[in-house]
C-alpha positions in Angstrom: 0.0 0.0 0.0 1.4 3.4 -1.0 1.7 5.9 1.8 3.4 9.2 2.3 3.6 10.4 5.9 4.6 13.9 6.7 6.0 15.0 10.1 7.8 17.9 11.6 5.3 20.7 11.4 4.3 22.9 14.3 4.2 26.4 15.7 7.3 28.5 15.3 8.1 32.2 15.7 9.1 34.4 12.7 12.7 33.9 11.9 12.7 30.3 13.2 13.3 27.0 11.5 11.6 23.7 11.0 12.5 20.5 9.2 9.7 18.6 7.6 10.1 14.9 6.8 8.1 12.7 4.4 8.5 9.0 4.8 7.3 6.9 2.0 6.2 3.3 1.9 4.9 0.9 -0.7 7.1 2.3 -3.5 10.6 3.4 -4.1 11.0 7.2 -4.0 14.3 7.0 -5.8 12.6 6.9 -9.2 10.0 9.6 -8.5 10.2 13.4 -8.5 9.4 14.3 -4.9 7.9 17.6 -3.9 6.6 19.8 -1.2 3.4 21.9 -1.6 1.6 24.1 0.8 -1.9 25.4 1.1 -2.6 28.5 3.1 -6.1 29.2 4.5 -8.4 30.3 1.7 -5.8 29.8 -1.0 -5.0 27.1 -3.6 -2.3 24.6 -3.1 1.1 25.9 -4.4 4.4 24.4 -5.2 7.2 25.0 -2.6 10.0 22.8 -3.9 10.7 19.7 -5.9 13.7 17.3 -6.3 14.0 15.0 -9.3 15.2 11.4 -9.2 18.5 12.7 -10.4 18.7 15.3 -7.6 17.9 18.4 -9.5 16.0 20.9 -7.4 13.4 23.6 -8.1 12.0 26.2 -5.7 9.2 28.7 -5.7 10.5 32.2 -5.6 9.2 32.6 -2.1 11.3 29.6 -0.9 14.6 30.4 -2.7 17.5 31.1 -0.3 15.5 30.0 2.8 14.3 26.4 2.1 16.2 23.4 1.1 14.7 20.1 -0.2 16.7 16.9 0.0 16.2 13.2 -0.2 17.6 10.1 1.4 16.8 7.2 -1.0 18.1 4.6 1.4 15.5 5.8 4.0 12.8 6.4 1.3 12.4 9.9 2.9 12.4 13.4 1.6 13.1 16.5 3.8 12.3 20.2 3.6 14.6 22.4 5.8 12.9 25.7 6.3 14.8 28.7 7.7 14.0 32.3 8.3 10.3 31.5 8.4 7.8 34.2 7.8 4.1 34.4 8.8 3.2 34.0 5.1 4.8 30.5 5.2 1.9 29.4 7.3 -0.2 26.6 5.9 -0.6 22.9 5.5 2.5 21.3 3.9 1.9 18.3 1.6 4.4 15.8 0.3 4.0 14.6 -3.3 5.6 11.8 -5.4 5.2 12.1 -9.1 6.3 10.0 -12.1 5.1 10.6 -15.6 6.4 7.4 -17.2 5.8 3.8 -16.3 5.4 3.0 -13.5 3.1 6.0 -13.4 2.3 7.6 -10.0 1.0 10.7 -8.4 0.8 10.3 -4.6 0.0 12.7 -1.8 0.4 12.7 1.9 -2.1 13.9 4.4 -0.2 17.1 5.2 1.4 18.7 8.2 0.5 22.1 9.7 3.1 24.8 9.9 2.2 28.0 11.7 4.5 30.9 11.9 3.4 33.4 14.5 4.7 35.4 17.4 
């Protein structure tokens, strides 16, 4: 059974840091593009960062210079290190695994809440 389980969210003050983890089971993340998305209250889900199976990374402009996505294929886990957090980073953060060739896949986790507030 395919599962993505996010963890590491919580309440943090502006300027603080959090590290999100996404542990996958039921498939090998090494052949998937893994990504983090977030959804703020009343807004659409948006891309935060992705990392390809080859390790190429892509970031939303709002995340560049502050967030770092990484993967540990041996642990089947993807991380998002978030530094210098701002109130506008508040939202539910979702992990995604995507593959556009066989074996196809587009999997989502349940999300983890991140709240940046003083």
